[in-house]
C-alpha positions, 0 to 999 in steps of 0.5 A: 230915794231912801228905803224909809221914804219909799216905805212912807210913799207906799204906805200913803198910797194904801192909806189913800185907798182905804180913805177913799174906800171908807168914804164910799162905804159911808156914803152908801150907808148914809144913802141907805137911810133915805128913799132911793128914788128921792133926789139926793140933793134934797136929803138932809141928815138929822141927829137921830139919823146920824145916830142910826148910822152906828147900826149900819154895818156898811157905814161902820166898815167905812168908819173902820177903813177911815181910821185905818187910813188915818193910822197909816198916814200918821205912821208914814209921817214918822218915816218921811217929811209931810211935803212927801207924804201929804201930796200922795194922800191926794190919790184918794180923789181919783181912787174914789172916782174909780171905786164909785164908777165901778160900784154904780156902773157909770162911765167917768167922763173926760170932764170929771178926770180933768176936774180930778187932775186940776184938784190934785195939782192944786192941792199938791202945789199948795202943800209944797208951798206950805211945807217948804216955807211955813216955819215957826215955833213961838208960843201963842196966847189963848186969845187968838186961838179962841178967836179963830174958833169963833170965826170958824164957827161963824163962817161954818154957820153961814156956809150951812145956811147957803148949803140948805139953799144951794143949787142941787149940784153944790149942796154936797160940796158946801156941806162937805166944805163945812165939815172939812173946815171944822176938821182943818181947824181941829188939826190946827188945834191938835198941833197947838195942844201938842206944841203947848206940851212938847215945846212950851212945857205946859201940863196936861191939866193946864186950862189952856191945854184943856180948852184947846182939846175941848175946842178940837173935840167940838170941831171933830164932832161938828165935822163928822155931822157935816161930812155925813150931810155931804154924803147924804146930799151927793156923791162920795167923790165930791166929799172926798175932793172937798175934804182933801182940798179944804181940810189942809187949807184951813189947817195951814192957814191956822198955822200961818196966821194963828201959830205964826208959822208964816212970819218968815214967809215972803210974798211970792210963796204966799202968792203961790199958795193963793194961786194953787189954792184957787186952782184946787177949789176950781177943780172941786167946783168942776167935779161937782158940776160935771159928776154924772149924778149932778148931770143926771139931776139937771137933765131930770129937772129940765125934763120936768120943767119942760113937761110942766110947761107943756101941760100948762100951755 
């Protein structure tokens, strides 16, 4: 192992810790705007509530940590390949579980750790397949980029509809999935915009570059709002796990389908990506259902239903 790769891995470990810490702090900041005795899954953040977050020091500190983690991640990518750096970033999931357990003083069950392990293994496997087999540098016309943006907006609208009506344990996961989907597309659009300038000699004033950047900024704005909804309606660990799973999936799929990076990919790598992706999603679902907050909410709802039934009889 070269010094540069070792340095990149060490930097990404620190970056993953900062991202997890930032997520926990932002989650605490968001929840401080709601009734602490209310059921978390019933919380829903308004635009006014989102703007009020910029007055909460804890939330702003979390935002700073997230930005620092992102900066370290980008710097690490300059020292080592994405196939080395990206999997290390998945450490944000166990970091967030440990930090939340320390803050909220709850014991992490073996089911939660199994869910974390499944999620981490699935995302690492997906990253390995995508980084080793996804290639391509052809110029893409604007039409498929625009279509992908419209499709993602439609998918996110459907997911948002279901998020408002989902089971309590699934609300945070679905809201976070919507935000992470927008983030993933934003990453793909950023890659597309950079390729237009660096590889295909487009000017910064070209309409295709400006339109791509505009869609990217729209995705980041919508993503921020939806991620805060995830923090409001459930534990931060669920949001972190969902983001580290869905975000790279959407970005990679955009690269494979829209940017043509999957043109030379055979059926076996595609099957490997599908399987590992399904494994990671299964891990997030288990984490959402088995998290102490979700278990406690189910037990509370069951006790309430039994008490109501007893009084009614």
